[in-house]
C-alpha positions in Angstrom: -32.6 18.9 41.3 -36.1 20.3 42.2 -35.3 23.4 40.1 -34.4 21.3 37.1 -37.6 19.3 37.4 -39.7 22.4 37.5 -37.8 23.8 34.5 -38.5 20.6 32.5 -42.2 20.7 33.4 -42.4 24.1 31.7 -40.5 22.8 28.7 -42.8 19.8 28.4 -45.9 21.9 28.6 -44.9 23.5 25.3 -43.6 20.3 23.8 -46.7 19.7 21.5 -45.8 22.9 19.6 -42.0 23.0 19.7 -41.4 19.4 18.8 -42.9 20.1 15.3 -40.2 22.8 14.8 -37.3 20.8 16.2 -35.8 19.8 12.9 -35.7 23.4 11.8 -33.4 24.5 14.7 -29.6 24.3 14.3 -28.2 21.0 15.6 -25.9 21.0 18.6 -22.2 21.7 17.8 -19.7 18.9 17.1 -17.2 18.3 19.9 -14.4 17.6 17.4 -12.4 20.8 17.7 -11.9 22.2 14.2 -11.0 18.9 12.4 -13.2 18.4 9.4 -11.7 15.4 7.6 -11.8 11.9 9.0 -10.5 8.8 7.2 -12.8 5.9 8.2 -11.8 2.9 6.1 -9.1 2.2 3.5 -9.4 -0.9 1.3 -7.3 -2.1 -1.7 -8.4 -4.4 -4.5 -5.2 -5.9 -6.1 -6.9 -7.2 -9.2 -7.9 -3.7 -10.3 -5.2 -1.7 -8.4 -8.1 0.3 -6.8 -7.7 2.0 -3.5 -11.0 2.8 -1.8 -11.2 5.4 1.0 -14.2 6.1 3.1 -13.9 9.6 4.6 -16.0 12.1 6.4 -15.4 15.6 4.9 -17.3 18.3 6.7 -18.3 21.9 6.4 -17.6 24.4 9.2 -20.9 23.4 10.9 -19.9 19.8 11.1 -22.3 18.8 8.2 -21.1 16.7 5.2 -19.6 18.9 2.5 -22.2 19.1 -0.3 -19.7 18.5 -3.1 -16.1 17.3 -3.5 -14.3 17.1 -6.8 -11.2 15.2 -8.0 -9.1 18.3 -8.1 -9.8 19.0 -4.5 -8.1 15.7 -3.3 -4.6 14.3 -3.1 -3.7 10.9 -1.7 -0.2 10.2 -0.3 1.4 6.9 0.8 4.3 7.4 3.3 4.5 11.1 2.3 4.7 10.4 -1.5 1.8 11.3 -3.8 0.2 8.2 -5.4 0.1 8.1 -9.2 -3.6 7.9 -10.0 -4.9 6.9 -13.4 -8.6 7.5 -12.6 -10.6 8.7 -9.6 -14.3 8.3 -8.8 -16.0 10.2 -5.9 -19.4 9.2 -4.6 -21.4 9.3 -1.4 -22.4 6.2 0.6 -26.1 6.6 -0.1 -25.7 7.0 -3.9 -23.2 4.0 -4.0 -25.8 2.0 -2.0 -23.0 0.7 0.2 -24.5 -1.5 2.9 -24.1 -0.4 6.5 -24.9 -1.9 9.9 -26.1 0.2 12.7 -26.8 -0.8 16.3 -28.7 1.8 18.4 -28.3 1.9 22.1 -31.0 4.0 23.9 -31.0 5.1 27.5 -34.4 4.2 29.0 -33.4 4.9 32.6 -35.6 7.0 34.9 -33.8 10.3 34.2 -34.9 9.9 30.5 -38.5 9.0 31.3 -41.6 11.3 31.8 -41.3 13.3 35.0 -44.3 14.3 37.1 -47.1 13.6 34.6 -45.4 15.5 31.7 -46.6 14.8 28.2 -43.2 14.0 26.6 -39.9 12.7 27.9 -36.3 12.7 26.7 -36.9 9.1 25.8 -39.7 10.0 23.5 -37.4 12.5 21.8 -34.8 9.8 21.4 -37.3 7.4 19.9 -38.4 10.0 17.4 -34.7 10.6 16.4 -34.1 6.9 16.1 -37.2 6.6 13.9 -35.8 9.3 11.6 -32.5 7.5 11.4 -34.2 4.2 10.5 -36.2 6.0 7.7 -32.8 6.8 6.0 -31.9 3.1 5.7 -32.5 1.0 2.7 -31.5 -2.0 0.6 -29.0 -4.3 2.3 -28.5 -2.1 5.4 -29.0 -3.8 8.8 -30.4 -2.3 12.0 -30.7 -3.4 15.6 -32.1 -1.4 18.5 -31.2 -2.0 22.2 -32.0 -0.2 25.4 -30.6 -0.1 28.9 -32.1 1.1 32.2 -31.8 0.5 35.9 -31.0 -3.1 36.6 -31.0 -4.1 32.9 -28.1 -3.3 30.6 -29.2 -5.2 27.5 -32.8 -5.3 26.3 -33.5 -5.9 22.6 -36.1 -3.6 21.1 -35.5 -4.8 17.5 -33.1 -7.6 16.5 -30.8 -7.5 13.4 -32.9 -7.3 10.2 -33.7 -5.1 7.2 -37.4 -4.6 7.7 -37.1 -0.9 8.5 -40.9 -0.2 8.8 -41.1 -2.9 11.4 -38.0 -1.6 13.2 -39.5 2.0 13.2 -42.8 0.7 14.6 -41.0 -1.3 17.3 -39.1 1.8 18.4 -42.2 4.0 18.4 -44.2 1.5 20.5 -41.5 0.8 23.0 -42.5 1.4 26.6 -39.9 0.1 29.0 -40.8 -0.7 32.6 -39.6 1.7 35.3 -37.4 -0.9 37.0 -36.3 -4.5 37.1 -39.6 -5.3 38.8 -42.2 -2.8 37.5 -44.1 -1.1 40.2 -41.9 -2.4 43.0 -39.6 0.6 43.0 -40.9 4.2 42.8 -38.5 6.5 41.0 -39.1 10.3 40.9 -37.0 13.1 39.4 -34.3 10.7 38.3 -33.2 10.0 41.9 -32.5 6.3 42.5 -33.3 5.2 46.1 -31.1 2.2 45.8 -27.6 2.1 44.4 -28.2 -1.3 42.9 -30.7 0.3 40.5 -28.3 2.9 39.1 -27.9 2.7 35.3 -24.7 1.3 34.0 -23.9 3.1 30.7 -20.4 1.5 30.2 -21.7 -2.0 30.8 -24.5 -1.3 28.3 -21.9 -0.2 25.7 -19.9 -3.3 26.4 -22.9 -5.5 26.0 -23.9 -3.7 22.8 -20.4 -4.1 21.2 -20.5 -7.8 22.2 -24.0 -8.1 20.6 -22.5 -6.8 17.3 -19.5 -9.1 17.6 -21.7 -12.1 18.1 -23.7 -11.3 15.0 -20.7 -10.5 12.9 -21.6 -13.1 10.3 -25.0 -11.5 9.7 -23.2 -8.2 9.2 -20.5 -9.5 6.9 -21.8 -7.5 3.8 -21.4 -4.2 5.6 -17.9 -2.8 5.5 -19.1 0.1 7.8 -20.5 -0.8 11.2 -21.7 1.8 13.8 -22.9 1.8 17.4 -24.9 4.9 18.1 -25.4 5.7 21.8 -27.5 8.4 23.4 -27.0 8.6 27.1 -26.1 10.7 30.1 -23.1 8.4 30.7 -24.0 7.7 34.3 -22.4 4.7 36.1 -22.3 3.4 39.6 -18.6 3.9 39.8 -18.0 7.6 40.5 -14.2 7.7 39.9 -13.9 9.1 36.3 -10.2 8.0 36.1 -11.2 4.4 36.8 -14.0 4.6 34.3 -11.6 5.9 31.6 -9.4 2.8 32.2 -12.5 0.6 31.9 -13.4 2.2 28.6 -9.9 1.4 27.3 -10.3 -2.3 28.3 -13.8 -2.5 26.7 -12.7 -1.0 23.4 -9.5 -3.2 23.2 -11.7 -6.3 23.3 -13.6 -5.3 20.2 -10.9 -3.5 18.3 -10.8 -6.2 15.6 -14.5 -5.5 14.8 -13.7 -2.0 13.4 -16.9 -0.5 14.9 -17.2 3.2 15.0 -19.1 4.5 18.1 -21.1 7.7 17.7 -22.2 9.1 21.0 -24.8 11.8 21.8 -24.6 13.2 25.3 -27.6 14.7 27.1 -28.3 15.1 30.8 -30.9 17.1 32.8 -28.7 17.2 35.9 -25.1 16.0 36.4 -22.8 16.4 33.3 -19.9 14.7 35.1 -20.1 11.6 33.0 -20.5 13.1 29.6 -16.7 13.2 28.9 -16.8 9.4 29.1 -19.0 9.4 26.0 -16.6 11.6 24.2 -13.7 9.3 25.1 -15.5 6.3 23.6 -16.2 8.2 20.3 -12.6 9.5 20.0 -11.1 6.1 20.6 -13.1 4.5 17.8 -12.7 7.4 15.4 -16.3 8.1 15.9 -18.4 11.2 16.5 -19.4 12.9 19.8 -22.2 15.5 20.1 -23.4 17.1 23.2 -26.9 18.5 23.5 -27.3 21.3 26.1 -30.1 21.1 28.6 -31.9 24.0 27.0 -31.7 22.4 23.6 -33.9 19.5 24.5 -36.2 19.9 21.5 -33.2 19.6 19.1 -32.7 15.9 20.0 -34.5 14.5 16.8 -32.6 17.0 14.7 -29.3 15.8 16.1 -30.2 12.2 15.1 -30.9 13.6 11.6 -27.4 15.0 11.6 -25.9 11.6 12.6 -27.8 9.9 9.8 -26.5 12.5 7.2 -23.0 12.0 8.5 -23.3 8.2 7.9 -25.2 8.3 4.6 -23.3 11.2 3.1 -19.8 9.8 3.8 -17.6 10.1 0.8 -16.3 7.0 -1.0 -13.2 7.8 -3.0 -12.1 5.1 -5.5 -8.6 5.8 -6.9 -7.4 3.4 -9.6 -3.6 3.5 -9.3 -1.4 3.9 -12.4 1.2 1.8 -10.5 1.9 0.5 -7.0 4.0 2.6 -4.7 7.4 1.1 -3.7 8.3 3.3 -0.7 6.5 1.2 2.0 7.9 -0.4 5.1 8.6 -4.1 4.6 6.7 -6.7 6.7 8.7 -9.7 7.7 7.5 -12.9 6.0 5.0 -11.2 3.7 5.0 -9.9 0.2 3.3 -6.7 1.4 4.5 -3.2 2.3 3.0 -1.1 5.1 1.9 2.5 4.5 0.5 5.5 6.2 -2.2 6.8 3.9 -3.0 10.5 4.0 -6.0 12.1 2.3 -5.6 15.8 1.7 -8.5 18.0 0.7 -8.7 21.7 -0.4 -12.3 22.7 0.5 -14.4 25.2 -1.3 -14.3 27.6 1.6 -10.5 27.8 1.4 -9.8 25.4 4.3 -7.1 22.7 3.9 -7.8 19.4 5.7 -6.2 16.0 5.9 -7.1 12.6 7.4 -4.7 9.8 8.2 -5.0 6.0 8.2 -2.1 4.0 9.6 -1.0 0.5 8.9 -2.5 0.1 5.4 -1.1 -3.0 3.6 -0.4 -2.9 -0.2 1.3 -5.5 -2.3 5.0 -5.0 -3.0 5.2 -3.9 -6.6 6.8 -6.2 -9.2 9.2 -4.6 -11.7 6.9 -3.1 -14.4 7.3 -4.4 -17.9 8.5 -1.0 -19.1 11.4 -1.1 -16.6 12.2 -4.6 -17.6 12.3 -3.6 -21.3 14.4 -0.6 -20.6 17.0 -2.7 -18.7 16.8 -5.5 -21.3 17.5 -2.9 -24.0 20.4 -1.5 -22.1 21.9 -5.0 -21.6 21.4 -6.0 -25.2 22.9 -2.7 -26.5 25.8 -3.1 -24.1 26.5 -6.7 -25.3 26.3 -5.7 -28.9 28.7 -2.9 -28.4 31.1 -5.2 -26.5 30.8 -7.8 -29.3 31.6 -5.1 -31.9 34.6 -4.0 -30.0 35.9 -7.5 -29.7 35.3 -8.2 -33.4 37.2 -5.0 -34.3 40.2 -5.9 -32.2 40.2 -9.5 -33.5 40.1 -8.2 -37.1 42.9 -5.7 -36.4 44.9 -8.5 -34.8 44.3 -10.8 -37.7 45.2 -8.1 -40.1 48.6 -7.6 -38.4 49.1 -11.3 -38.2 48.5 -11.7 -41.9 50.8 -8.9 -42.8 53.9 -11.2 -43.1 52.0 -13.5 -45.4 50.8 -10.7 -47.6 54.4 -9.4 -47.7 55.8 -12.8 -48.6 53.3 -13.3 -51.3 54.2 -10.0 -52.9 58.0 -10.7 -52.4 59.8 -8.9 -49.6 62.2 -6.2 -50.4 65.7 -6.4 -49.2 66.1 -4.6 -45.8 68.1 -1.4 -45.8 70.4 -2.5 -43.0 72.6 -5.6 -42.6 70.9 -8.9 -42.5 72.2 -12.3 -41.2 71.3 -14.5 -44.1 68.2 -15.4 -46.1 65.9 -18.2 -47.0 64.7 -18.6 -50.6 61.4 -20.4 -51.1 62.0 -22.8 -54.0 58.8 -25.0 -53.7 55.3 -24.6 -52.3 52.7 -21.8 -52.2 55.3 -19.1 -51.7 57.8 -20.3 -54.3 60.0 -17.4 -55.5 59.8 -15.4 -52.2 62.8 -14.5 -50.1 62.9 -14.1 -46.3 65.7 -12.2 -44.7 67.0 -13.4 -41.3 67.3 -10.5 -38.9 66.2 -11.9 -35.4 68.2 -14.3 -33.2 65.3 -16.8 -33.5 63.1 -17.1 -36.6 60.1 -19.4 -36.4 58.4 -21.0 -39.3 54.8 -22.3 -39.4 51.3 -22.1 -40.8 49.6 -19.7 -38.4 50.1 -16.1 -37.7 52.5 -15.3 -34.9 55.4 -17.1 -36.6 58.2 -15.0 -38.0 57.7 -16.6 -41.4 54.2 -17.8 -42.2 53.8 -20.5 -44.8 50.2 -20.9 -46.0 50.6 -24.6 -46.6 48.2 -27.2 -45.1 51.0 -29.7 -44.8 53.0 -27.3 -42.6 52.3 -27.5 -38.8 51.1 -24.5 -36.8 54.6 -24.1 -35.4 56.8 -26.3 -37.5 60.5 -25.2 -37.0 62.8 -22.6 -35.5 66.1 -21.2 -36.9 68.5 -19.9 -34.2 71.5 -17.7 -35.0 74.3 -17.7 -32.4 77.7 -16.1 -33.4 77.3 -16.9 -37.1 76.1 -20.4 -36.4 72.7 -21.2 -37.8 70.8 -24.1 -36.2 67.4 -25.3 -37.3 65.2 -27.4 -34.9 62.0 -29.4 -35.4 59.2 -28.1 -33.1 57.5 -31.5 -32.9 55.9 -31.0 -36.3 53.6 -33.6 -37.9 55.5 -33.9 -41.2 59.0 -33.4 -39.7 61.9 -31.3 -41.0 64.1 -32.5 -43.8 67.5 -30.9 -44.6 69.0 -31.9 -47.9 66.5 -34.8 -48.0 67.4 -36.1 -44.5 65.0 -36.0 -41.5 66.6 -34.0 -38.7 65.6 -33.0 -35.2 68.2 -30.3 -34.8 71.1 -29.5 -37.1 73.5 -26.6 -38.0 73.0 -25.3 -41.5 75.6 -24.6 -44.2 75.4 -22.2 -47.1 73.1 -23.7 -49.8 71.3 -26.3 -47.6 67.8 -27.0 -48.7 65.1 -27.2 -45.9 61.8 -29.0 -46.6 58.7 -28.3 -44.4 55.8 -30.3 -45.6 55.3 -29.4 -49.3 57.3 -26.2 -48.9 61.0 -26.1 -49.6 63.4 -23.3 -48.7 67.2 -22.9 -49.5 69.5 -21.3 -46.9 72.0 -18.7 -48.0 74.4 -16.7 -45.8 74.3 -13.7 -48.2 
């Protein structure tokens, strides 16, 4: 520890010169492996069928890509490309999308001036926070908190949009050295009492709670960030237990959709820095570690965080139609999707970001589909009607054939016949009908053996039965009855020359 203190004294001695060049040095590397595309938020506006995606798209150095074009992007829902009518791509700063940022600064002894040095880690943090505040505008909201030994929640600047005032409050902030200033001497970052150890996780918990309590003030901001710079130190030394504690903390505030960006820096024990990375990873945030010998890059790192937030891409895709391959949600007229944003970057890299459990309305059948099916049904019904009409016409034509034949006078059959009927009165007077079948029916409608187009004749008026050269005529319950030789009969055997009257039609029976 003594070696580290001496080393920092040398660094601080040159600080008046090197701080001026801090922003020109390359920022610390991103601890995000090689992943360069992160989907932050996905929102859908049903009235305009517009899907809005907030995404971080980065270059190989972890900085926002300077330019993204429509042809570079593809959006998939449950693995199927969305049909997009129009796409607009913008950055958050140009779109003037409101954001809410809560900054949590570590003001503990290890970040304060050591042994009379001119500048401290805390001074560098304040400069970085000031630079971040300068990038904010319009309806953005900022709050600045600090934590230290014995105090895990001290407000430097409460939620507001007066950014000059916020910057001034940060620049002038001089926290006391302990819960009772002057009562505890702390040197070299060594706490003499365990009760005065800083509690970074408790401070993060309190900061998230502070944001949740002020949710109404932040309602205009779709994106909310907690930015923490710390050494991650806690009284508890068991890292596994601390990891479980992080899980519990983040679960309590998961509905707030707050992304946590963490910056890790320590002059001595790096044991707790992975805790900061865990917090960032579990909120889809950003983790950056600053090495001890990169002390002067702290303000530049804060510049990078500000760029990351302000240069986030906003992709608005107006859908040509709603997808229909989502997972049903019981009791809701919505479908659940996994949205994937794919990007082909200018340097040849191919990246993708994923957002699960995105809800979109279940699509109604589009009018074109309705018209298509309506057309198919109408054409089908018309075709069926034409077929039915054709068969009815053919059937009627066959049924009318005997009438047409009778009206033109039937010719005598080539083979033997079993008698004949000569029409002597009525519409078919002068026509002959030859008896061939065992039963001959007479009536007005088609389907009878002999059709008599006479309104006074019933549909099925009478039947003539031939049995071993006996000819019997019977009334089939006709309206105008059957007369044989002027006498009404129900059933009677005929003799050669008998005259049969059916309504206004009269026929004479002959055996030959």
